C-alpha positions as CSV (number, residue, x, y, z in Angstrom):
1,M,3.7,-31.3,-14.8
2,R,7.2,-31.0,-15.1
3,Y,9.8,-30.4,-12.7
4,L,13.0,-29.2,-13.1
5,T,16.1,-27.4,-11.2
6,C,17.5,-23.9,-11.9
7,I,19.8,-21.5,-10.7
8,L,19.2,-18.3,-9.3
9,F,22.7,-17.4,-8.0
10,T,25.8,-18.8,-9.4
11,L,29.6,-18.3,-8.8
12,L,30.4,-18.1,-12.3
13,A,34.1,-18.9,-13.6
14,T,34.4,-19.3,-17.6
15,S,36.4,-16.5,-19.0
16,G,39.4,-16.1,-17.1
17,I,38.5,-12.8,-15.6
18,L,38.6,-12.2,-12.0
19,R,37.7,-9.0,-10.0
20,A,39.8,-7.5,-7.2
21,D,38.5,-9.6,-5.1
22,G,38.9,-12.7,-6.5
23,L,35.6,-14.0,-7.7
24,P,34.6,-14.4,-11.5
25,G,34.0,-11.3,-13.5
26,D,32.4,-10.3,-16.8
27,D,32.5,-12.6,-19.6
28,A,34.8,-11.5,-22.7
29,L,32.1,-9.8,-24.5
30,T,30.7,-8.0,-21.7
31,V,33.9,-6.6,-21.4
32,E,34.5,-5.3,-24.7
33,V,30.7,-4.1,-25.3
34,R,31.2,-2.1,-22.0
35,E,34.1,-0.5,-23.8
36,L,32.4,0.4,-27.0
37,A,29.2,1.8,-24.9
38,A,31.8,3.8,-23.1
39,D,32.9,5.2,-26.4
40,F,29.5,6.1,-27.8
41,A,28.4,7.6,-24.3
42,K,31.2,10.2,-24.8
43,I,30.1,11.3,-28.7
44,I,26.4,11.4,-27.1
45,E,27.1,13.6,-24.4
46,K,29.5,15.9,-26.2
47,K,26.5,16.2,-28.8
48,G,24.3,17.6,-26.1
49,G,22.8,14.0,-25.4
50,G,19.4,12.5,-26.5
51,S,17.7,9.2,-26.6
52,V,19.5,5.7,-28.4
53,A,17.5,3.4,-30.2
54,I,19.6,-0.2,-30.4
55,G,19.8,-1.3,-34.3
56,E,20.7,-4.6,-35.7
57,F,24.1,-6.2,-35.4
58,S,24.6,-8.6,-38.1
59,G,27.1,-11.0,-38.8
60,S,29.7,-11.3,-41.7
61,S,28.4,-13.8,-44.7
62,D,30.3,-16.4,-43.1
63,V,28.6,-16.6,-40.5
64,K,25.3,-18.4,-40.2
65,G,22.9,-18.1,-37.2
66,S,23.4,-14.9,-35.0
67,V,23.8,-13.6,-31.6
68,G,22.7,-10.1,-32.9
69,P,19.9,-9.8,-30.1
70,R,22.7,-10.7,-27.5
71,L,24.8,-8.0,-28.7
72,Q,21.9,-5.2,-28.6
73,L,20.7,-6.6,-25.3
74,A,24.4,-6.1,-23.8
75,M,24.9,-2.5,-25.4
76,A,21.1,-1.6,-24.1
77,A,22.6,-2.7,-20.3
78,E,26.1,-0.8,-20.6
79,L,24.1,2.4,-22.0
80,K,21.8,2.6,-19.5
81,A,24.3,2.2,-16.8
82,L,25.9,4.8,-18.2
83,K,22.5,7.0,-17.8
84,I,21.7,7.1,-21.6
85,N,18.0,6.4,-22.1
86,I,16.8,3.7,-24.8
87,D,14.2,4.3,-26.8
88,S,13.4,2.1,-30.1
89,E,10.5,5.0,-30.9
90,D,11.5,8.5,-30.0
91,Y,15.3,8.5,-30.5
92,R,18.0,11.1,-31.8
93,F,20.6,8.4,-32.2
94,E,20.8,4.8,-33.4
95,I,23.5,2.3,-32.9
96,K,24.4,-0.6,-35.3
97,G,27.0,-3.0,-35.9
98,D,28.5,-5.9,-37.4
99,Y,30.9,-8.3,-36.1
100,Q,32.7,-11.0,-38.0
101,P,35.6,-13.7,-37.2
102,L,39.4,-12.3,-37.7
103,E,42.6,-13.6,-36.8
104,D,44.4,-10.9,-34.5
105,K,48.0,-10.2,-36.1
106,E,49.9,-10.1,-33.2
107,T,48.9,-13.3,-31.4
108,K,47.2,-15.3,-34.4
109,L,44.4,-16.2,-32.3
110,L,40.9,-16.4,-33.7
111,G,38.5,-13.7,-32.3
112,V,35.5,-12.0,-33.3
113,K,36.0,-8.3,-34.6
114,L,32.8,-6.0,-33.5
115,V,32.0,-2.7,-35.1
116,G,29.6,-0.3,-34.0
117,R,28.6,2.6,-35.4
118,L,26.5,6.0,-34.0
119,I,23.9,7.2,-36.5
120,D,22.6,10.6,-36.1
121,R,18.7,10.0,-36.8
122,E,18.2,13.5,-38.6
123,T,21.3,13.4,-41.0
124,G,21.2,9.5,-41.4
125,E,25.2,10.0,-41.2
126,P,27.7,8.6,-38.7
127,L,28.9,10.7,-36.0
128,A,32.1,8.6,-35.8
129,E,34.0,5.7,-37.0
130,K,36.6,5.5,-34.7
131,P,37.1,4.5,-31.9
132,T,34.0,2.4,-32.4
133,G,35.7,-1.3,-33.2
134,R,36.6,-4.0,-30.3
135,F,38.3,-7.4,-30.5
136,V,36.8,-10.3,-28.5
137,F,38.4,-13.4,-27.4
138,G,37.0,-15.8,-24.9
139,A,37.1,-19.5,-25.1
140,E,32.9,-19.5,-24.9
141,T,32.3,-16.6,-26.4
142,V,33.9,-16.6,-29.6
143,P,32.2,-20.1,-30.4
144,T,29.0,-19.2,-29.1
145,M,28.9,-15.8,-31.4
146,L,30.1,-17.9,-34.4
147,G,27.6,-20.7,-33.9
148,L,30.5,-23.3,-33.9
149,N,30.6,-26.6,-32.0
150,V,33.5,-27.1,-30.1
151,H,34.9,-29.5,-27.1
152,P,38.0,-27.6,-25.6
153,S,40.1,-29.8,-23.1
154,L,39.9,-28.2,-19.5
155,N,43.3,-26.9,-19.3
156,A,43.5,-25.8,-23.2
157,D,45.7,-22.9,-23.6
158,P,44.1,-19.8,-25.7
159,K,45.9,-21.3,-28.9
160,E,44.7,-24.7,-28.5
161,I,41.2,-22.9,-28.0
162,S,41.7,-20.8,-31.1
163,D,43.0,-23.6,-33.5
164,L,39.7,-25.7,-32.7
165,A,37.7,-22.9,-33.5
166,K,39.2,-22.1,-36.5
167,K,39.0,-25.7,-37.5
168,A,35.1,-25.8,-36.7
169,L,34.8,-22.5,-38.9
170,K,36.4,-24.1,-42.0
171,S,35.5,-28.0,-41.5
172,P,32.7,-28.1,-39.0
173,T,32.7,-31.8,-37.6
174,V,29.8,-32.9,-35.1
175,H,28.9,-36.0,-33.8
176,L,25.1,-37.0,-34.7
177,E,23.4,-40.3,-33.4
178,D,19.6,-40.9,-34.2
179,S,18.2,-37.7,-33.3
180,M,21.0,-36.4,-30.5
181,L,23.7,-33.7,-31.5
182,A,27.4,-33.8,-29.6
183,T,30.2,-32.2,-30.2
184,T,32.3,-35.7,-30.3
185,K,31.7,-39.3,-29.9
186,A,33.3,-39.2,-26.5
187,S,31.4,-36.4,-25.4
188,P,28.8,-37.0,-22.2
189,Y,27.0,-33.7,-23.5
190,A,24.1,-33.6,-26.1
191,I,21.1,-32.2,-27.1
192,E,18.0,-32.8,-29.1
193,V,15.5,-30.6,-31.0
194,L,11.7,-31.6,-30.3
195,V,8.7,-30.6,-31.7
196,K,5.2,-30.7,-30.6
197,H,2.4,-32.9,-31.8
198,G,-1.0,-32.5,-30.3
199,D,0.2,-32.5,-26.4
200,K,3.4,-34.7,-27.1
201,Y,7.0,-33.4,-27.8
202,T,9.0,-35.9,-30.4
203,S,12.6,-35.5,-31.8
204,K,13.0,-34.1,-35.0
205,P,16.0,-34.9,-37.2
206,I,18.9,-33.2,-37.3
207,H,21.3,-33.1,-40.3
208,P,24.3,-31.4,-42.0
209,D,23.5,-28.3,-44.3
210,D,25.9,-28.5,-47.5
211,K,29.0,-26.9,-45.5
212,G,28.0,-29.8,-42.5
213,R,26.7,-27.3,-40.0
214,P,24.1,-29.0,-38.0
215,F,20.6,-28.1,-39.3
216,V,17.1,-28.9,-37.9
217,D,13.9,-28.1,-40.0
218,L,11.7,-26.2,-38.3
219,N,8.5,-24.8,-39.8
220,S,6.7,-21.5,-39.1
221,N,4.2,-22.0,-36.0
222,D,6.1,-25.0,-35.0
223,I,5.9,-25.1,-31.2
224,Y,9.5,-26.8,-30.4
225,G,11.8,-27.5,-27.1
226,V,15.3,-28.5,-26.5
227,R,16.3,-31.6,-24.6
228,L,19.3,-31.2,-22.5
229,I,21.3,-34.8,-22.3
230,N,24.2,-35.1,-19.6
231,K,25.7,-38.3,-19.4
232,S,28.4,-37.4,-17.2
233,S,28.9,-38.3,-13.5
234,N,28.7,-34.7,-12.7
235,K,25.7,-32.2,-12.5
236,A,25.6,-30.0,-15.6
237,A,24.7,-26.4,-15.9
238,V,23.5,-25.3,-19.4
239,D,23.3,-21.7,-20.6
240,L,20.7,-22.4,-23.1
241,R,20.2,-19.5,-26.0
242,I,17.6,-19.0,-28.6
243,D,18.7,-16.3,-31.5
244,G,21.1,-15.1,-29.0
245,V,18.6,-14.3,-26.1
246,S,18.8,-16.3,-22.8
247,S,16.0,-18.7,-21.8
248,F,15.8,-16.7,-18.6
249,A,15.6,-13.4,-20.6
250,F,12.0,-13.3,-19.6
251,S,12.4,-15.0,-16.2
252,D,11.3,-13.1,-13.0
253,T,13.7,-15.4,-11.4
254,G,17.2,-13.9,-12.2
255,S,18.4,-17.5,-12.9
256,E,21.0,-17.9,-15.7
257,F,21.3,-22.0,-16.1
258,W,19.4,-24.9,-16.4
259,I,20.8,-27.7,-13.9
260,I,20.9,-31.3,-15.1
261,D,21.1,-34.3,-12.9
262,P,24.0,-36.7,-13.8
263,M,22.9,-39.5,-16.1
264,A,19.9,-37.6,-16.7
265,H,18.0,-35.2,-19.1
266,V,15.4,-32.5,-19.1
267,D,13.3,-31.1,-21.6
268,I,13.1,-27.4,-22.3
269,I,10.1,-26.5,-24.0
270,G,10.0,-22.7,-23.6
271,W,10.9,-19.2,-22.0
272,H,11.2,-19.4,-18.2
273,K,8.7,-17.2,-16.6
274,T,7.9,-17.9,-12.8
275,S,8.9,-20.9,-10.5
276,E,5.5,-22.6,-12.2
277,T,4.9,-21.7,-15.7
278,T,7.1,-21.0,-19.0
279,T,6.1,-19.9,-22.4
280,E,6.5,-22.2,-25.4
281,F,9.2,-22.1,-28.0
282,K,7.4,-21.1,-31.3
283,V,8.7,-20.4,-34.8
284,V,7.5,-17.2,-36.0
285,E,8.1,-15.3,-39.5
286,D,7.0,-11.9,-38.3
287,F,10.0,-10.1,-36.4
288,S,7.4,-8.3,-34.5
289,D,6.1,-11.8,-32.2
290,S,9.9,-13.1,-31.9
291,A,11.3,-13.1,-28.6
292,A,13.8,-10.3,-29.8
293,A,11.1,-8.0,-30.6
294,K,9.4,-8.3,-26.9
295,L,12.8,-7.2,-25.6
296,H,12.6,-3.9,-27.9
297,L,15.0,-4.9,-30.0
298,K,15.0,-3.8,-33.5
299,P,14.8,-6.4,-36.3
300,S,17.9,-8.7,-37.5
301,A,17.8,-10.6,-40.6
302,S,20.3,-13.2,-39.3
303,I,18.6,-15.4,-36.8
304,G,17.7,-19.1,-36.1
305,L,20.4,-20.3,-33.8
306,I,20.1,-22.7,-30.9
307,T,23.0,-23.0,-28.7
308,A,23.9,-24.8,-25.4
309,A,27.0,-24.4,-23.5
310,F,27.4,-27.1,-20.8
311,R,29.6,-26.7,-17.5
312,A,30.0,-28.9,-14.8
313,A,28.0,-27.6,-11.4
314,W,28.7,-28.7,-7.6
315,E,27.5,-27.8,-4.4
316,K,29.6,-25.1,-2.4
317,S,30.1,-27.5,0.3
318,K,31.5,-30.3,-2.0
319,K,34.4,-30.6,-4.2
320,P,34.8,-30.1,-7.8
321,P,35.0,-32.6,-10.1
322,A,38.9,-33.9,-10.1
323,D,39.2,-32.8,-13.7
324,E,37.8,-29.2,-13.2
325,P,41.0,-26.6,-13.7
326,A,42.8,-25.7,-10.5
327,L,41.8,-22.0,-10.7
328,L,38.2,-23.0,-10.8
329,A,38.9,-25.4,-7.5
330,D,40.1,-22.4,-5.6
331,L,37.2,-20.4,-6.2
332,G,35.4,-22.7,-4.4
333,G,34.9,-24.6,-6.6
334,R,12.7,-15.1,-46.6
335,E,11.1,-13.7,-44.2
336,R,13.6,-15.1,-41.6
337,K,12.6,-17.5,-39.1
338,A,13.0,-16.4,-35.6
339,T,11.5,-17.9,-32.0
340,G,8.7,-16.0,-30.4
341,F,6.0,-17.5,-27.8
342,G,3.4,-19.9,-27.7
343,K,1.0,-20.5,-24.7
344,D,1.9,-20.0,-21.3
345,V,2.1,-23.8,-19.8
346,G,2.5,-25.5,-16.4
347,F,6.4,-26.2,-15.9
348,R,7.6,-26.2,-12.2
349,T,11.1,-25.1,-11.6
350,Q,13.2,-24.6,-8.4
351,Q,16.0,-22.3,-7.5
352,V,19.2,-23.5,-6.4
353,S,22.8,-22.2,-5.3
354,L,25.7,-23.9,-7.0
355,I,29.5,-23.3,-8.4
356,I,29.7,-23.6,-12.2
357,G,33.0,-24.7,-13.8
358,Q,34.7,-24.1,-17.1
359,A,32.7,-24.3,-20.6
360,R,33.1,-28.3,-21.8
361,D,31.2,-28.3,-24.4
362,I,29.4,-25.6,-26.7
363,I,26.7,-27.2,-29.1
364,S,24.8,-25.1,-31.8
365,V,22.4,-26.0,-34.0
366,R,20.6,-23.7,-36.9
367,Y,16.8,-24.0,-37.6
368,E,16.9,-21.2,-40.5
369,R,19.0,-21.3,-43.7
């Protein structure tokens, strides 16, 4: 029986967005999707209302792997908040979208251009092309959307972070040691991909693809896990996403992060379900068997990405790490492969409440060419 620690409630500060009460607000992607959803809701209201299906959000050809399901889930959540009914079977409208890396002409910062289209089901025609475009920035959001590996300094300004992302997009560089993947040799954070053989999990080699991006060769029906490694002197909080979907998407706990003690690692072997069980990660080729499908999302052709974002974490009663930025300290501190479900297995977890710091490492590895 494995025993891990996860978070039910966190005081999260990663995007630099603060609410009026001084607490951290939503991430950059949520903010922009909310604006996009509001535009669509106005058009739907003018057309007399009706249910909406959330179609695919696909990346441009230079984006491998996808956060399409993450965008679909975010759009569905924002539309539901606006009292729009979501129905993937009986619907009047469909929302589809695309995203691509793009440099903002004014600031010269790398962001992600997100474009959405509201389609009339009867005619197949878009009801509006504008205003449906949003520009997404964010030190963590942009790398995770594009599947980049970046190691920003904790006090990096937007230009430095943008330059790192541009470099990672054009010339990916990572540190591979045995089966461990890290952003740099000096980084205290790393991941491994584990494949189940019988009752045991063994490390699977990670190697660069033809463009230097980390790739792990997972086969259909493989049961796999992700080892999260923390070699730092502080607790680490990790947001682990598979195909853009949080590993807590099917949890009944409301948790967000996996917590790893200093100088330790944990093996995440599936989708968190309850404090006693988890459902195995399994590579599937039929989209209907994937996690995205179980969330009632429409098929996405661009999936196959594992992403782990590492942050420092500390108890509310204790001081944050000495290198944590001052703002956070003040706060308290073919058929395409996708991942679906294996068996439910025993996997004990415990909920804790910690303060979570700024993203320190974002590590991505692809398993679909």
